[in-house]
C-alpha positions in Angstrom: 0.0 0.0 0.0 1.1 3.5 -0.7 2.7 5.3 2.4 0.2 8.1 1.9 -2.7 5.9 2.9 -1.6 3.7 5.8 -3.7 0.7 6.7 -4.0 2.1 10.3 -5.5 5.3 8.8 -8.1 3.3 6.9 -9.0 0.9 9.8 -9.6 3.7 12.3 -11.4 6.0 9.7 -14.9 6.8 10.9 -17.3 5.1 8.6 -20.7 3.6 8.2 -21.6 0.2 6.7 -24.8 0.0 4.8 -24.6 -3.4 3.0 -24.0 -6.3 5.3 -26.1 -9.5 5.7 -26.0 -10.7 9.3 -26.3 -14.3 8.1 -23.2 -13.6 6.0 -21.2 -12.8 9.1 -21.6 -16.4 10.3 -18.0 -17.4 10.7 -17.3 -21.2 10.4 -16.5 -21.4 14.1 -19.9 -19.9 15.0 -21.8 -22.1 12.5 -20.3 -25.3 13.9 -20.8 -24.2 17.5 -24.4 -23.2 17.0 -25.1 -26.5 15.1 -23.6 -28.5 18.0 -25.5 -26.5 20.6 -28.7 -27.0 18.7 -28.2 -30.7 18.1 -27.8 -30.3 14.4 -25.2 -32.0 12.1 -23.7 -29.9 9.4 -21.9 -32.0 6.7 -18.5 -30.4 7.6 -16.3 -32.1 10.2 -14.2 -29.1 11.0 -13.8 -25.3 10.7 -11.0 -25.9 8.1 -13.3 -28.2 6.0 -16.1 -25.7 6.1 -13.8 -22.8 5.2 -12.3 -24.8 2.4 -15.7 -25.0 0.7 -15.7 -21.2 0.2 -14.9 -21.4 -3.5 -17.7 -20.0 -5.5 -18.2 -19.8 -9.2 -21.2 -17.4 -9.1 -23.8 -16.0 -6.8 -25.9 -19.2 -6.7 -23.0 -21.4 -5.7 -22.5 -19.1 -2.7 -26.1 -18.9 -1.8 -26.4 -22.7 -1.7 -23.7 -22.8 1.1 -25.0 -19.7 2.7 -28.5 -21.2 3.3 -27.0 -24.5 4.4 -25.0 -22.8 7.2 -27.9 -20.5 8.1 -29.7 -23.6 9.3 -27.5 -23.6 12.4 -29.3 -20.4 13.6 -32.3 -21.4 15.7 -32.4 -19.6 19.1 -32.6 -15.9 20.1 -29.2 -16.4 21.7 -27.8 -17.6 18.3 -28.9 -14.4 16.6 -27.6 -12.3 19.5 -24.2 -13.9 19.4 -24.0 -13.7 15.6 -24.9 -10.0 15.6 -22.6 -9.2 18.5 -19.7 -11.0 16.8 -20.2 -8.8 13.7 -20.3 -5.6 15.8 -17.0 -6.5 17.4 -15.4 -6.6 14.0 -17.2 -3.4 13.0 -15.9 -1.6 16.1 -12.3 -2.6 15.3 -12.9 -1.2 11.8 -13.9 2.3 12.9 -17.6 1.8 12.1 -19.8 4.3 13.8 -23.2 3.3 12.2 -24.5 0.2 10.6 -27.6 -0.7 8.7 -27.8 -4.4 8.7 -29.8 -6.8 6.5 -31.5 -10.0 7.7 -33.5 -12.6 5.8 -36.5 -13.8 7.8 -37.4 -16.2 4.9 -34.3 -18.1 5.7 -35.5 -18.8 9.2 -39.3 -18.8 9.5 -39.9 -21.8 7.1 -37.6 -23.8 9.4 -39.9 -23.1 12.4 -37.9 -20.2 13.8 -40.3 -17.5 14.9 -39.9 -14.0 13.4 -39.8 -12.6 17.0 -36.9 -14.9 17.9 -34.8 -13.5 15.1 -35.5 -9.8 15.6 -35.3 -10.0 19.4 -31.8 -11.5 19.2 -30.6 -9.0 16.6 -32.0 -6.0 18.4 -30.7 -7.1 21.8 -27.2 -7.3 20.3 -27.5 -4.0 18.5 -28.4 -2.3 21.7 -25.3 -3.9 23.3 -23.3 -2.6 20.4 -24.6 0.9 21.0 -23.7 0.7 24.7 -20.3 -1.1 24.3 -19.0 0.4 21.1 -21.0 3.5 20.4 -22.3 2.1 17.2 -25.7 3.3 16.1 -27.8 0.9 14.0 -30.9 0.3 11.9 -32.3 -3.0 10.7 -33.4 -3.7 7.1 -35.5 -6.9 6.4 -34.8 -8.4 3.0 -37.1 -10.5 0.8 -35.7 -13.5 -1.0 -36.3 -12.7 -4.7 -36.1 -16.4 -5.8 -39.3 -16.9 -3.8 -42.7 -15.6 -4.9 -44.0 -12.1 -4.4 -46.9 -13.7 -2.4 -44.4 -15.2 0.0 -42.7 -11.8 0.3 -46.0 -10.1 1.0 -46.8 -12.6 3.7 -43.4 -11.9 5.3 -44.1 -8.2 5.2 -47.4 -8.7 7.0 -45.5 -10.8 9.5 -43.1 -7.9 10.1 -45.7 -5.2 10.7 -46.0 -5.9 14.5 -42.3 -5.2 14.7 -42.4 -2.0 12.7 -40.7 0.0 15.4 -37.7 -2.3 15.3 -37.2 -2.5 11.5 -36.4 0.6 9.5 -36.6 -0.7 6.0 -37.1 -3.5 3.5 -34.7 -4.8 0.8 -34.5 -7.4 -1.9 -31.7 -9.9 -2.1 -30.8 -13.6 -3.1 -30.5 -14.8 -6.7 -30.7 -11.8 -9.0 -30.6 -13.4 -12.4 -34.1 -14.1 -13.7 -35.8 -12.3 -10.8 -36.4 -8.7 -11.8 -37.4 -6.1 -9.3 -40.7 -5.6 -11.1 -41.8 -8.9 -9.6 -42.0 -7.2 -6.2 -43.6 -3.9 -7.2 -46.8 -4.5 -5.2 -44.9 -5.7 -2.1 -42.7 -2.6 -2.1 -45.7 -0.3 -2.6 -47.3 -1.9 0.5 -44.0 -1.5 2.4 -43.7 2.2 1.6 -47.3 2.7 2.6 -46.5 1.2 5.9 -43.6 3.6 6.4 -40.6 1.4 5.6 -37.6 2.8 3.8 -36.7 0.8 0.7 -33.5 -0.5 -0.9 -32.8 -3.3 -3.4 -30.0 -5.4 -4.7 -29.7 -4.6 -8.4 -27.0 -4.5 -11.1 -24.7 -7.1 -9.6 -25.5 -10.1 -11.8 -28.6 -8.6 -13.3 -28.5 -6.0 -16.1 -28.7 -2.2 -15.8 -32.4 -2.4 -16.5 -32.8 -4.0 -13.0 -31.4 -0.9 -11.5 -33.9 1.2 -13.5 -36.8 -1.1 -12.3 -35.6 -0.8 -8.7 -35.7 3.0 -9.0 -38.9 3.5 -11.0 -41.0 0.5 -9.9 -39.8 -0.1 -6.3 -38.9 3.5 -5.7 -35.9 2.6 -3.6 -33.7 5.1 -1.7 -30.5 3.1 -2.4 -29.2 0.6 -4.9 -27.2 -2.3 -3.3 -24.3 -3.2 -5.6 -25.2 -1.3 -8.8 -21.9 -1.9 -10.5 -23.4 -2.8 -13.8 -24.8 0.7 -14.2 -21.5 1.4 -15.9 -22.8 -0.4 -19.0 -25.5 2.2 -19.5 -24.3 5.8 -20.0 -27.8 7.4 -19.6 -28.2 5.5 -16.3 -24.8 6.6 -15.1 -25.7 10.3 -15.7 -29.0 9.8 -13.9 -27.4 8.2 -10.9 -24.8 11.0 -10.7 -27.4 13.7 -11.1 -29.8 12.2 -8.5 -27.0 11.1 -6.2 -28.6 7.7 -5.8 -26.3 5.8 -3.4 -24.6 2.6 -4.5 -23.5 0.2 -1.7 -20.6 -1.5 -3.5 -19.0 -4.7 -2.1 -15.7 -5.1 -3.9 -14.4 -8.4 -2.3 -17.8 -10.0 -2.8 -17.8 -8.9 -6.5 -14.5 -10.6 -7.1 -15.3 -13.8 -5.2 -18.6 -14.2 -7.1 -17.0 -13.5 -10.5 -18.7 -10.2 -11.2 -15.1 -8.9 -11.9 -12.1 -11.2 -12.6 -9.9 -9.2 -10.2 -10.0 -6.2 -8.0 -7.7 -4.2 -10.3 -10.5 -4.5 -12.9 -13.2 -3.4 -10.6 -15.0 -0.2 -11.7 -15.4 1.4 -8.3 -12.9 4.1 -9.1 -14.5 4.9 -12.4 -17.9 5.1 -10.7 -16.5 7.5 -8.2 -14.8 9.6 -10.9 -18.1 9.8 -12.7 -19.7 11.6 -9.8 -21.7 8.7 -8.3 -22.3 8.4 -4.6 -20.3 5.2 -4.0 -19.9 3.5 -0.7 -17.7 0.5 0.3 -19.2 -2.4 2.2 -18.5 -6.1 3.1 -21.7 -7.9 2.0 -21.1 -11.3 3.5 -17.7 -10.9 5.3 -17.4 -14.4 6.7 -17.5 -15.9 3.2 -15.8 -13.3 1.1 -12.5 -12.8 2.9 -12.9 -9.6 4.8 -14.9 -7.1 6.8 -15.4 -3.5 5.8 -11.9 -2.1 6.4 -10.5 -5.1 4.5 -12.6 -4.0 1.5 -11.3 -0.4 1.8 -7.7 -1.6 2.0 -8.0 -4.1 -0.8 -9.5 -1.5 -3.1 -6.9 1.0 -2.2 -4.2 -1.5 -3.0 -5.7 -2.6 -6.3 -6.9 0.8 -7.6 -4.5 3.2 -6.0 -7.1 5.4 -4.4 -5.9 8.6 -3.0 -6.3 9.6 0.7 -8.9 12.1 -0.5 -10.9 9.4 -2.4 -10.8 7.1 0.6 -12.1 10.0 2.8 -14.8 10.8 0.2 -16.0 7.2 0.2 -16.2 7.2 4.0 -18.1 10.5 3.9 -20.5 9.0 1.3 -21.2 6.2 3.7 -22.7 8.7 6.2 -24.4 10.7 3.5 -26.1 7.6 2.0 -27.3 6.3 5.4 -30.8 6.7 6.9 -29.5 8.7 9.8 -31.2 12.0 10.5 -29.5 15.0 9.0 -28.3 16.2 12.4 -26.7 12.8 13.1 -25.1 12.8 9.6 -23.5 16.2 10.3 -22.1 14.9 13.6 -20.5 11.9 12.0 -19.2 13.9 9.0 -17.7 16.5 11.4 -16.0 13.6 13.3 -14.7 12.2 10.0 -13.4 15.6 9.0 -11.7 16.1 12.3 -10.1 12.7 12.1 -8.7 13.3 8.6 -7.2 16.6 9.6 -5.6 15.2 12.7 -4.2 12.0 11.2 
């Protein structure tokens, strides 16, 4: 790494993380420990054997293992320990605010109650606020490979917990599952007062980003890297300052880009887009949020100013109130001046 942007500067840099799936922070040690505690048998005999399976050819090959390991999560304590484990990593990475995803449809069909999941997650997030000073919001995602009817049923299930869930999102297998499929679900969510985000333009085409904006009326695009293929869309995203929650290590591990030095993050930033850096599923993709910042800086030779701008974008793109954004941005500015 260039001496002008030390790793220590990046790790302690105040930042927010806006694209992180809690189930994707399930480290092998936790998955096996939870399975044993819950009387389940995963097909992996050791942490090393499970970690060795982290070789993915595409998004679906990852999701197959992701859902298999998620089966180890059953009790409120499991979700509490999983979330707190992530927050410990976040605190070490200078994270001041998180907006975490969770997938109820990965749990409720297995007999895990919605309340069990959200109670464990929220209890840990409160502990994270008290122990690490990390503020947080929760975003519930719909699995797009399932039907819109199932998504609507999940939304109805979430309504009693509206005070604990800020927004809804859309994740899972993107190819062949366009955002338009969930237009009615997102309209219902917006009417109920949820903020809206959606994965689009990772494996899916630029048109999926347009659908997410025009049919789902999302506030942010998760991933969005394929916007680069559509010049008109790029101009629109820059003009409207639609945030993109980019996940560089994830993109490489899933074959979206062959290597980090071919990633288009720097070009998106130079085109005036509101780009953020996030970890996606850190237990599976080789790094938490600062690891992503550092890897991108190594590969794309980002300047100190560009790194600072991306961190500032993470607060600007968050759902924090404007006053809280100003506080965090002032803290970031003071840090960059002092370092």
